[in-house]
C-alpha positions, 0 to 999 in steps of 0.5 A, a space after each residue: 975694125 975686124 978685131 973689134 967687130 970679132 971682140 964684141 961678138 965674143 962678148 955678145 955671145 958671152 952675155 947671151 950665154 950668161 943669160 940664158 944659163 938659170 939656176 934649176 927649177 925648184 920643186 916642192 917637196 916634203 919630209 915625212 918620219 914614221 916609226 912602227 915600235 914592237 915589244 914582241 921579242 921581249 921574253 923572260 928577263 931579256 927586254 926587246 924593243 924593236 922600232 923601224 923607223 922611215 924617212 921619206 921625201 915625197 914631191 908634189 904628186 905624193 910619189 917617194 924621192 928618196 927613202 931611208 930605212 933603219 931599226 933600232 933593235 935595242 936588247 937589255 938583261 933585267 937582272 935582279 931588277 937592275 938594268 945596265 944603264 951604261 950600254 950603247 945601242 947601235 942601230 942595224 945600218 951603224 952596225 953594217 957588216 957587224 950585224 952578221 947577216 951576210 951568207 946566212 939567211 936565204 929566205 928565197 933560196 936563190 943563193 943570194 944572202 947580203 947583210 941587213 944594210 945592204 938588203 934595207 938599202 935594196 928596199 929604199 931604191 925599189 920604193 922611190 916612185 912609188 906611192 905610200 898606198 902603192 908600198 903598204 899593197 906589196 904583195 908578200 909571201 911566207 918564206 923561212 918563217 918570214 914575209 917576204 917580198 912577192 916581187 921578183 925586181 926586189 928579190 933579185 936586188 937582193 932583199 929577201 927579209 921581212 918587210 913588212 915593218 919596212 911597208 909600214 914604217 914608210 906608209 906612215 911616213 908618207 901619211 906624215 901629218 907633221 911632214 915639213 914641206 921645202 923647196 929645192 932643185 931635184 937632185 939637189 939634196 940628200 936624205 939621212 935618218 939616225 936613232 940614238 937609245 939609252 936604257 933607263 935603270 929600273 924603278 921599284 915600285 913602293 910596296 912591291 918588288 916588281 919595277 920598270 924598265 925602258 929604253 928611250 929612243 931619239 930619232 931624226 931625218 934631215 934633208 941635206 943640201 951643199 952641207 945645210 940642213 933644209 928640212 928636219 924632224 924629231 921624234 921619240 919613243 919612250 917603251 916601258 916594260 913591267 918587271 913582274 915580282 918574279 922577274 919575268 918581263 911584261 911590255 906595256 901597251 905601246 901608244 905611239 911616238 912623242 910626235 904621234 901622242 900630241 896632246 896627249 904626251 901630257 906636257 902643255 901647261 906643265 913644264 915651263 923650265 925658263 920661267 916665260 910662261 910659254 909651256 908647248 906640248 912636246 911635239 910643239 916644241 919639237 916642231 920649233 927645233 925642226 924649224 930651227 935647224 934648217 939652215 944649219 951644218 950638223 956641227 952647228 947642231 952639234 955646237 949648240 949652247 945649253 944651260 942647266 934649268 930644272 934638271 934639264 939643259 935647254 937652248 941658250 938661243 933666245 930665238 929658238 926659246 921665243 920659239 916655244 922650245 925650253 925643253 931639255 934638247 942634248 939628246 935632239 941635237 945629237 941625233 939631228 946632227 947625226 941625221 945631218 952626217 948620215 945623209 946619202 
């Protein structure tokens, strides 16, 4: 009898433990993306586009939970009106120690000279717990020709490089009106950001010796939990630079990313690659792809099948087509998959 009672008691304890063990409560979060583009470093026959990218996850109070920073610093030389369209471009984060800042730049004179990626990660950690407005309000000071932080905590963490574009990109990401909402348990997810760039060959303008060159970048951010995407955003920039008749370069006004331009991009009602009569604007098709990516792995996105239509490679998945996404997706697939793989 005693053994039976002991067994019964043990069973009750196990059942109670199981009953009392609940899954962590899910909370509301938002994934936002912000991009700041500069062509100010373009000079002579050397074209340069700097795109500072920030991805943030904010909580219900608008405070940053995770932040990821990267810069697509794309350079190309225009010779005789042509560019190298086979060139590859790594982001600063992808370059890592290859970027070559470690031990060389000491803006605040403290003897700490970390590599760019380490300094960017220090900034990412520093903004956690802050709102976009608080990040935008960070004080800076001029040092070595750069606007660096005043806050000693950030300087002591090793970030003494220019941070104004970081601040602006994070503020934009926090205020992203096209942010994606999601639910997840606190601390159960990671965040990644990626950018891929390709140079477009110069195009001669009929009747003139001038031309046009471009460096287009696909951009994405992904929140990942247990190997699957639980939130995603994708965007693209198409900065253009005019080649003057004397061979010098003049950057055109950059009006915004494709997502930011919305109807100003001008795709709606004009492009019907799959012939279904649905011709949405680019930002709407981008949103459809991002929503489609939820629940998939990086490998799933990489492995998406496409078919050629009107010179573009579009999805064969009827669900994505029905959602209105019939644009070229090869670049989007690649950068979304990378962002998921880079999640940390």
